[in-house]
C-alpha positions as CSV (number, residue, x, y, z in Angstrom):
1,M,-81.7,-108.3,-76.3
2,G,-82.4,-104.6,-75.8
3,A,-80.5,-104.6,-72.4
4,E,-77.1,-103.0,-71.9
5,L,-74.2,-104.9,-73.2
6,S,-71.6,-105.7,-70.5
7,A,-68.1,-104.4,-70.8
8,Y,-66.9,-108.0,-71.0
9,S,-69.2,-108.7,-74.0
10,Q,-68.1,-105.5,-75.7
11,T,-64.5,-106.4,-75.3
12,R,-65.1,-110.0,-76.4
13,L,-66.9,-108.7,-79.5
14,A,-64.3,-106.1,-80.3
15,V,-61.4,-108.5,-80.1
16,A,-63.2,-111.1,-82.2
17,C,-64.1,-108.7,-85.0
18,L,-60.6,-107.2,-85.1
19,E,-59.1,-110.7,-85.3
20,A,-61.5,-111.8,-88.0
21,R,-60.5,-108.7,-90.0
22,R,-56.8,-109.6,-89.7
23,T,-57.1,-113.3,-90.4
24,R,-60.3,-114.0,-92.3
25,S,-61.0,-111.1,-94.6
26,R,-60.2,-111.6,-98.3
27,P,-60.4,-108.1,-99.9
28,V,-58.7,-109.0,-103.2
29,L,-60.2,-106.1,-105.1
30,S,-60.5,-103.1,-102.7
31,G,-57.9,-104.0,-100.0
32,Y,-60.5,-102.9,-97.5
33,G,-60.7,-105.6,-94.9
34,V,-63.8,-106.0,-92.7
35,G,-64.3,-108.1,-89.7
36,A,-67.6,-108.9,-87.9
37,A,-68.5,-110.8,-84.7
38,L,-72.1,-111.8,-83.9
39,L,-72.9,-112.7,-80.3
40,T,-75.9,-115.0,-79.6
41,E,-78.1,-114.6,-76.6
42,D,-76.8,-118.0,-75.3
43,G,-73.2,-116.7,-75.5
44,R,-72.0,-118.2,-78.8
45,L,-69.8,-116.1,-81.0
46,F,-69.6,-116.2,-84.8
47,S,-67.0,-114.2,-86.5
48,A,-66.1,-113.7,-90.1
49,G,-64.3,-111.5,-92.6
50,N,-65.5,-110.0,-95.9
51,I,-64.8,-112.1,-99.1
52,E,-64.4,-110.3,-102.4
53,C,-64.6,-112.1,-105.7
54,Y,-63.4,-110.8,-109.1
55,G,-66.9,-110.7,-110.4
56,Q,-67.9,-108.5,-107.4
57,T,-71.5,-109.6,-107.4
58,P,-70.7,-112.9,-105.6
59,S,-68.7,-110.9,-103.0
60,I,-70.1,-110.9,-99.5
61,C,-69.7,-108.7,-96.4
62,A,-68.4,-109.9,-93.1
63,E,-71.6,-109.1,-91.3
64,R,-73.6,-111.4,-93.6
65,V,-71.0,-114.2,-93.4
66,A,-71.2,-114.1,-89.6
67,L,-75.0,-114.1,-89.6
68,F,-75.3,-116.9,-92.1
69,K,-72.7,-119.0,-90.2
70,A,-74.8,-118.5,-87.1
71,L,-78.1,-119.3,-88.8
72,S,-76.6,-122.4,-90.5
73,E,-75.5,-123.6,-87.0
74,G,-79.0,-123.2,-85.6
75,A,-78.6,-119.9,-83.8
76,D,-81.6,-117.6,-84.0
77,R,-81.4,-115.2,-81.1
78,F,-78.8,-112.5,-81.4
79,A,-77.5,-110.2,-78.6
80,A,-75.0,-107.9,-80.5
81,L,-72.9,-107.4,-83.5
82,A,-69.5,-105.8,-83.8
83,V,-67.9,-104.6,-87.0
84,C,-64.6,-103.0,-87.9
85,G,-63.0,-102.1,-91.2
86,G,-60.2,-100.4,-93.1
87,P,-57.4,-100.8,-95.6
88,L,-55.1,-103.7,-95.0
89,P,-52.5,-104.0,-93.7
90,G,-52.9,-101.8,-90.7
91,E,-55.5,-101.2,-88.0
92,P,-58.9,-99.5,-88.6
93,E,-58.6,-95.7,-88.6
94,T,-62.3,-94.8,-88.9
95,F,-65.5,-96.2,-87.5
96,C,-67.5,-98.2,-90.0
97,T,-71.1,-99.6,-89.9
98,P,-72.8,-102.3,-91.9
99,C,-73.8,-101.4,-95.4
100,G,-77.4,-101.0,-96.4
101,V,-77.8,-104.6,-97.7
102,C,-76.3,-106.0,-94.4
103,R,-78.6,-103.7,-92.4
104,Q,-81.7,-105.0,-94.2
105,V,-80.6,-108.6,-93.8
106,L,-79.8,-108.2,-90.1
107,M,-83.2,-106.6,-89.6
108,Q,-84.8,-109.8,-91.0
109,F,-83.3,-111.9,-88.2
110,C,-82.3,-109.6,-85.3
111,S,-84.2,-107.3,-83.0
112,P,-84.1,-103.6,-84.0
113,D,-82.9,-103.0,-80.4
114,M,-79.8,-105.2,-81.0
115,P,-76.6,-103.2,-80.3
116,V,-74.3,-102.7,-83.2
117,L,-70.7,-101.9,-82.2
118,S,-68.3,-100.1,-84.5
119,V,-64.8,-100.9,-83.4
120,L,-61.4,-99.2,-83.8
121,A,-59.8,-101.0,-80.9
122,P,-61.1,-102.9,-77.8
123,D,-61.1,-99.6,-76.0
124,S,-62.5,-97.5,-78.8
125,I,-66.1,-98.4,-79.7
126,R,-69.2,-96.6,-80.8
127,I,-72.6,-98.3,-80.3
128,W,-75.8,-97.9,-82.2
129,R,-79.1,-99.9,-82.2
130,L,-79.8,-101.8,-85.4
131,G,-83.1,-100.0,-85.8
132,D,-81.4,-96.6,-85.6
133,L,-79.1,-97.7,-88.5
134,L,-82.1,-98.7,-90.6
135,P,-85.2,-96.8,-89.4
136,E,-87.5,-97.7,-92.3
137,C,-86.7,-101.3,-93.2
138,W,-88.6,-103.2,-95.8
139,A,-90.8,-106.1,-94.8
140,P,-93.8,-107.7,-96.4
141,P,-96.9,-107.4,-94.2
142,A,-97.3,-111.1,-93.6
143,S,-93.6,-111.7,-92.9
144,T,-93.5,-112.7,-89.2
145,N,-92.5,-116.4,-89.5
146,R,-89.4,-117.0,-87.3
147,T,-88.0,-119.7,-89.6
148,G,-88.0,-117.6,-92.7
149,G,-89.2,-114.1,-92.0
150,Y,-88.7,-111.1,-89.9
151,H,-87.7,-111.2,-86.2
152,E,-90.7,-111.7,-83.9
153,S,-90.2,-108.2,-82.5
154,H,-91.4,-106.8,-85.8
155,K,-94.7,-108.5,-85.6
156,G,-97.6,-106.1,-85.9
157,T,-95.3,-103.1,-86.9
158,Y,-96.0,-103.1,-90.7
């Protein structure tokens, strides 16, 4: 997207990720609930919570759940991501950003210019660009295929 995100879209994303944290996260090990909401360029919204499993390895972050939901439904153009997190119950008290694994996966399918919102409340948001959160992402040189490789905006940058 690269353009400024409207106040309406910011609020919509913030509300969705906060709701996903409250109702969809399953932090059975850490008690740290995370919510994510991914907005597509055509206005669809995919939200999710983190899911922890006792073996930990099969656990998955909210950001990847939201992205994989969107991809599995045919979405492939993303406008923005919002994320919030903190111990449950209660509201988020500190800003959080996607973990390193999520940043790398997001870079595979999203523009480095995509806004990433960290949310405490609908009126308390910090915004980064995905590429600023992961300035030196990994990508194989030939990986420019839209159906299985890196976002087209990465073409020719490796």
